SELO-40162 format. One line per field, with one value per residue (C-alpha): residue in three letters; x, y, z. Coordinates in steps of 0.5 Angstrom, whole numbers. Each point is the difference from the previous one (the first is absolute). Example, Ala and Ser with C-alpha at 12.3 -4.5 7.8 and 13.67 -1.06 7.14 Angstrom:
2
rest	[ALA;SER]
X	[25;2]
Y	[-9;7]
Z	[16;-2]
***
This chain:
520
rest	[MET;CYS;VAL;ASP;PRO;LEU;GLN;ARG;LYS;ASP;SER;PHE;VAL;LEU;ARG;TYR;ILE;LEU;ARG;ARG;LEU;VAL;THR;ALA;LEU;LEU;ILE;VAL;PHE;ALA;ALA;SER;PHE;LEU;ILE;TYR;VAL;LEU;ALA;ALA;ASN;ALA;GLY;ASP;PRO;LEU;GLU;ASP;LEU;ARG;THR;SER;THR;ALA;PRO;ASN;LYS;GLU;ALA;LEU;ILE;ALA;ALA;LYS;ILE;GLN;ALA;LEU;ASN;LEU;ASP;VAL;PRO;ALA;PRO;LEU;ARG;TYR;PHE;ILE;TRP;LEU;SER;GLY;VAL;GLY;GLY;ILE;PHE;VAL;GLY;ASP;LEU;ASP;LEU;GLY;GLN;SER;LEU;ARG;GLY;VAL;GLU;VAL;THR;ASN;LEU;LEU;ALA;GLN;SER;ILE;TRP;SER;THR;LEU;SER;LEU;VAL;THR;ALA;ALA;THR;VAL;LEU;SER;VAL;LEU;LEU;GLY;VAL;SER;ILE;GLY;MET;ALA;THR;ALA;LEU;ARG;GLN;TYR;SER;GLY;PHE;ASP;TYR;SER;VAL;THR;PHE;VAL;SER;PHE;LEU;PHE;PHE;SER;LEU;PRO;ILE;PHE;TRP;VAL;ALA;GLN;LEU;LEU;LYS;LEU;TYR;ILE;ALA;ILE;GLY;PHE;ASN;ASP;PHE;LEU;GLY;ASP;PRO;ALA;ILE;PRO;PRO;ILE;ALA;ILE;VAL;ILE;THR;SER;LEU;VAL;VAL;GLY;PHE;VAL;TRP;ALA;SER;LEU;VAL;GLY;GLY;GLY;ALA;LYS;LYS;TYR;PHE;THR;ASN;PHE;GLY;VAL;ALA;ILE;LEU;VAL;THR;GLY;GLY;GLY;LEU;THR;TYR;ILE;ALA;LEU;THR;ASN;TRP;MET;VAL;THR;PRO;SER;LEU;GLY;ILE;PHE;TRP;ILE;ALA;VAL;LEU;GLY;LEU;LEU;ALA;ALA;PHE;SER;ILE;THR;TYR;LEU;THR;THR;GLY;LEU;ALA;ASN;ARG;LYS;ALA;LEU;TYR;SER;SER;VAL;VAL;VAL;ALA;ALA;SER;ALA;ALA;ALA;LEU;TRP;PHE;PRO;VAL;GLN;TYR;LEU;TYR;PHE;TYR;LEU;PRO;SER;TRP;TRP;SER;VAL;VAL;ILE;VAL;LEU;LEU;GLY;LEU;VAL;ALA;ILE;GLY;ILE;THR;ALA;ALA;LEU;LEU;PHE;GLY;GLY;SER;ASP;ARG;ASN;VAL;SER;VAL;ARG;ALA;GLY;VAL;LEU;THR;ALA;VAL;VAL;SER;THR;LEU;LEU;LEU;VAL;VAL;ASP;ARG;LEU;MET;VAL;ALA;TRP;PRO;ASP;TYR;THR;ALA;ASN;THR;GLY;GLY;ARG;PRO;ILE;ALA;THR;ILE;GLY;SER;ALA;THR;PRO;ASN;LEU;GLY;GLY;SER;ILE;TRP;ILE;GLN;GLY;LEU;ASP;SER;ILE;THR;HIS;LEU;VAL;LEU;PRO;THR;ILE;ALA;LEU;MET;LEU;LEU;SER;LEU;ALA;ALA;TRP;SER;ARG;TYR;SER;ARG;ALA;SER;LEU;LEU;GLU;VAL;MET;ASN;GLN;ASP;TYR;VAL;ARG;THR;ALA;ARG;ALA;LYS;GLY;LEU;PRO;GLU;ARG;THR;VAL;VAL;MET;ARG;HIS;ALA;PHE;ARG;ASN;ALA;LEU;ILE;PRO;ILE;THR;THR;LEU;VAL;ALA;PHE;GLU;ILE;GLY;ALA;LEU;ILE;GLY;GLY;ALA;ALA;ILE;THR;GLU;THR;VAL;PHE;GLY;TRP;SER;GLY;MET;GLY;SER;LEU;PHE;ILE;GLY;SER;VAL;VAL;ASP;VAL;ASP;LEU;ASN;PRO;LEU;MET;GLY;VAL;PHE;ILE;ILE;THR;SER;ILE;VAL;ALA;LEU;VAL;PHE;ASN;LEU;LEU;ALA;ASP;LEU;ALA;TYR;SER;ALA;LEU;ASP;PRO;ARG;ILE;ARG;VAL;ASN]
X	[-37;2;3;5;-3;7;-2;-7;2;5;-5;-5;5;2;-7;-1;6;-2;-7;2;5;-5;-5;6;1;-8;1;6;-3;-7;4;5;-5;-4;6;2;-7;-1;7;0;-6;3;3;4;7;2;-2;7;1;-6;2;7;2;5;0;0;-6;-5;6;1;-7;-1;7;-3;-7;3;5;-5;-6;-4;-4;-3;-6;2;-3;3;7;0;0;6;3;-2;3;7;-1;-1;6;3;-2;5;5;-2;-3;-2;-3;1;3;-2;-1;7;2;3;-1;-5;4;6;-4;-3;7;3;-6;-1;7;-1;-6;2;6;-4;-5;2;4;-5;-5;4;2;-7;-3;6;0;-8;-2;6;-3;-7;1;4;-5;-6;4;1;-7;-3;7;4;4;-7;-3;7;0;-7;1;6;-3;-7;5;4;-6;-3;6;0;6;2;1;4;4;2;1;5;4;0;2;3;4;2;0;4;5;1;1;6;4;1;-3;0;-6;-2;-1;-7;-1;3;-4;-7;2;2;-7;-4;3;0;-8;-1;4;-3;-7;1;3;-5;-1;0;3;6;1;-2;5;5;-1;0;6;4;-3;2;7;1;-2;3;7;-1;-1;5;5;-2;1;7;2;-2;-4;-5;6;4;-5;1;-2;6;1;-2;-7;-1;1;-5;-5;0;0;-6;-4;2;-3;-6;-2;1;-5;-5;0;1;2;6;-1;2;7;2;-3;3;7;-1;-2;6;5;-3;1;7;2;-2;4;6;0;0;7;-1;-6;3;5;-5;-4;6;2;-6;-4;-7;-6;2;5;-6;-4;7;0;-8;1;6;-4;-6;4;3;-6;-3;6;0;-8;2;6;-4;-5;-7;-6;-2;5;-4;-1;7;2;-6;4;6;-2;-3;6;4;-4;0;8;1;-4;4;7;-3;-2;7;3;-5;2;7;-1;-4;5;2;-7;-1;6;-3;-7;3;-1;-8;-1;-7;-4;-6;-2;1;2;8;5;2;7;2;5;3;0;-7;0;0;-5;-4;1;-3;-6;-1;0;-4;-5;0;-5;-6;1;-1;-6;-4;2;-3;-6;-1;3;-6;-5;4;1;-8;-2;5;-2;-7;1;4;-5;-5;4;2;-7;-1;-2;6;5;-3;1;7;1;-4;5;5;4;5;-3;5;-2;-8;2;5;-3;-7;-3;5;-1;-7;0;4;-6;-4;7;2;-6;3;7;-2;-4;6;5;-5;0;7;1;-5;5;-1;-1;0;6;4;-2;2;7;1;-1;-2;-4;-7;-4;3;0;-8;-1;4;-4;-7;2;2;-5;6;-4;6;4;-7;-2;7;0;-7;1;6;-3;-6;3;5;-6;-4;6;1;-7;1;6;-4;-5;5;4;-7;1;7;-2;-6;-1;-8;0;0;1;-5]
Y	[56;-7;-2;-5;-6;0;7;-2;-6;4;5;-6;-3;7;2;-7;1;7;-3;-6;5;5;-6;-3;7;0;-7;1;6;-3;-6;3;5;-6;-4;6;2;-8;-1;7;-3;-7;2;5;1;4;-6;-2;7;0;-6;2;2;5;7;4;-4;6;4;-6;-1;7;0;-6;3;6;-4;-4;4;-5;6;1;-5;-6;3;7;-3;-5;7;2;-6;0;7;-3;-5;5;3;-5;4;6;-5;1;-7;0;-7;2;-3;-7;0;-1;7;-4;3;-4;1;-3;-6;-2;1;-5;-5;0;-2;-5;-3;1;-4;-5;-2;2;-6;-4;3;0;-8;-2;3;-2;-7;-1;2;-5;-5;1;0;-6;-4;3;-3;-7;0;-6;-3;-2;7;4;-4;0;8;1;-4;4;7;-2;-2;7;4;-3;1;6;5;0;-8;0;5;-4;-6;4;2;-7;-4;5;5;-4;-6;2;4;-6;-4;5;-2;-7;1;-8;-2;-7;-5;-1;7;0;-6;3;7;-3;-4;6;5;-6;-1;8;1;-6;2;7;-2;-5;-4;-8;-5;0;7;0;-5;3;7;-4;-3;6;4;-5;0;7;1;-5;2;7;-2;-5;5;5;-5;-2;7;3;5;3;3;3;1;2;0;1;1;-7;0;8;-3;-6;4;6;-5;-4;7;2;-6;0;8;-1;-6;4;6;-2;-7;-4;0;8;-1;7;1;-6;2;7;-3;-5;6;3;-6;-1;7;0;-6;3;6;-4;2;7;1;-3;6;5;-2;0;7;3;-3;3;-2;5;-6;-4;5;1;-8;0;6;-4;-6;3;4;-7;-3;6;0;-7;0;6;-4;-7;4;-3;3;-1;4;2;-7;-1;6;-2;-7;3;5;-5;-4;6;1;-8;0;6;-3;-6;4;4;-7;-2;6;-1;-7;2;5;-6;-3;7;2;-7;2;7;-3;-6;-5;1;4;-1;5;-1;7;7;3;1;-3;6;3;-4;3;-3;1;1;-7;-2;5;-3;-7;3;3;-7;-4;4;0;-7;-3;6;-1;-7;0;6;-4;-7;3;5;-6;-4;5;3;-8;-1;7;-1;-7;1;6;-4;-6;5;3;-6;-2;6;-1;4;-4;-6;4;1;-8;-1;4;-4;5;-4;-1;5;6;-2;1;5;5;-1;-3;2;8;-1;-4;6;5;-2;-1;7;2;-4;2;7;-1;-4;5;6;-4;-1;7;-2;-5;-7;1;-7;-2;7;-2;-7;2;7;4;8;1;3;-6;1;7;0;-5;4;6;-3;-3;7;4;4;3;4;-7;-4;5;1;-8;1;5;-3;-7;3;4;-6;-5;5;2;-7;-2;6;-4;-6;3;3;-7;-3;4;-2;-8;0;5;-1;4;7;5;5]
Z	[-72;1;7;1;3;5;2;2;4;4;1;2;5;3;1;3;5;2;2;4;4;1;3;4;3;2;3;4;3;2;3;3;4;2;3;3;4;2;2;4;4;1;6;4;-2;7;4;2;2;4;4;1;7;-2;3;-6;-3;-1;-4;-4;-2;-2;-4;-4;-1;-3;-4;-3;0;4;3;-8;-2;-4;-6;0;2;-6;-4;4;-2;-7;-1;2;-5;-5;1;-4;-6;2;3;7;2;7;3;7;6;3;8;1;-3;-6;-7;-4;-7;4;2;-6;-4;5;-1;-7;-2;5;-2;-8;2;4;-5;-7;-1;2;-4;-6;1;2;-7;-4;3;1;-7;-3;4;-1;-8;1;3;-5;-5;4;2;4;0;6;0;0;6;4;-1;1;7;2;-2;4;6;0;-1;6;5;4;-1;7;1;-7;3;6;-4;-5;6;3;-6;-5;5;6;-4;-6;5;4;-6;-2;6;-4;-7;-1;-5;2;-6;1;0;-7;-2;2;-2;-7;-1;2;-5;-5;1;0;-7;-3;2;-3;-6;-1;-7;-1;5;-4;1;7;2;-4;3;7;-1;-2;6;5;-3;0;7;3;-4;2;8;0;-3;5;6;-2;-2;7;-5;5;4;-6;-5;-7;-7;-4;-7;-2;3;-2;-7;1;3;-4;-7;4;1;-7;-3;5;-2;-7;0;4;-4;-7;-1;-1;-7;0;-1;0;7;3;-3;3;7;0;-2;6;5;-3;1;7;2;-4;4;6;2;-2;4;6;0;-1;6;4;-2;0;5;-1;-4;-5;-2;-1;-5;-4;-1;-2;-5;-3;-1;-2;-5;-3;0;-5;-4;-1;-2;-5;-3;-1;-3;-3;-1;8;3;6;2;0;4;5;1;0;6;4;0;2;6;2;-1;4;6;-1;1;6;3;-1;3;6;1;0;6;4;4;3;1;4;4;2;2;5;-5;0;-7;0;4;4;2;-3;-6;1;4;5;-1;-6;-4;-6;-8;-4;-1;8;0;-5;3;6;-3;-4;6;4;-6;-1;6;-1;-8;0;5;-4;-7;2;2;-6;-5;2;-2;-7;-2;0;-3;-6;-1;0;-5;-5;0;-2;-5;-3;-1;-5;-7;-2;3;-3;-7;2;1;-7;-4;2;5;5;7;3;-5;2;7;1;-6;0;7;5;-2;1;6;4;-1;6;4;-1;4;6;-1;0;7;3;-2;3;6;1;3;5;3;3;7;3;-4;2;8;-1;-3;4;-6;1;-6;-3;3;7;0;-2;6;5;-2;0;7;3;-4;-3;-6;-4;-1;-1;-6;-3;-1;-3;-5;-2;-1;-3;-5;-2;-1;-4;-5;-1;-2;-5;-3;0;-4;-5;0;-3;-6;-1;1;-4;-6;1;6;0;5;-3]
***
């Protein structure tokens, strides 16, 4: 009897996943037991009560001992705690209470959401930008751009996070809020910024002297013109994109996405992306009414689904033998165009939000402005402005590491025989890099991404402390200091499970990135 190879592969994958899950459960069990016993013997959770002068001190101590089972030896108490964790299989998860009598599940729910809000954006941006910059420096090895990025990367990598956070508070938050009181851009600032942007862009694009100075001049003109427009129109006070810039940026995204995914020679994919970008600009007026009469995130979903449908329809209508590529380009352009429409709507709400925050919109502490009302656009701006500083702080430090990892990975791949063979066959450089080198360069980075995402839930304790966020990191530190075992173990069990799951996903991603790797 002949067995279908696909069924055999699925069977191998399923057995591998089950084997890894069983191993993960054993690892979590052993590690949690060790952590529980060590933490239980690290101090006295009743120390504050024992030194208290309250007249009912003995009654309070007895109540705490009974509520937290402190009269049971730590190894046996662990299994009492574990039985509460096992209740998740019958829909009755019980992680116990903290020393203050708060349910640990409630503490974790609040802390996880706060931590995810804080570090997810920073991690996604640092990975995307870091990998992109690292790949660009690898393709421009030993150039001025490469040396500059290397210097900046090591500079950011060596800076302590608390110092970076304080500088951001001083110059980004306080400085920008003061700037909004009189948003005038001096001519010297326009000139310096234009020169810096011109150097970065020309170095990134590379090429001979003629191409370098052409890109340098174009970048200076575009940047200088944009900053001059902002200064003359008071754009910082009443910002907006409008139908013109949504069309321009959407078309730029359409050409960029097509170039990176399939090349501009694929006209059908390019036409699909352009149709989506043009549709987003044409729908600008109806979308404004939709956002006004349906002020919820469902309106954003409706716009996204509509643009995705336009992209898929355009790809199918233009036809071609490679419709999947056209569909992919159209969908990616739809996502970018939707983001542009959302950004434009948030900009419209910026003056109202600035007025509600007393003219100082960039927050330096906390995760939300107390007692702030308004629409979802006001609330969205409030969340964004509170995320700006911690996101930049975390991103700058992670960006340095990701750029170095991706640079080293791509340089190693570019020296392989199959890359030289692809070039010898006469393939365009874009095809050699994007289809042959880039995919294989992602394999070692996948492991690092999995570890990074797994560590997200653990929080960024120092960043949370500096910016006044109550997340998983601060909950963990507070639990260690107070010898509060139940919240401590709650943080540990979540972070360990997430880390193990994402390591499993990284292993499975290997087989998708490199067909030579098998999970059996």
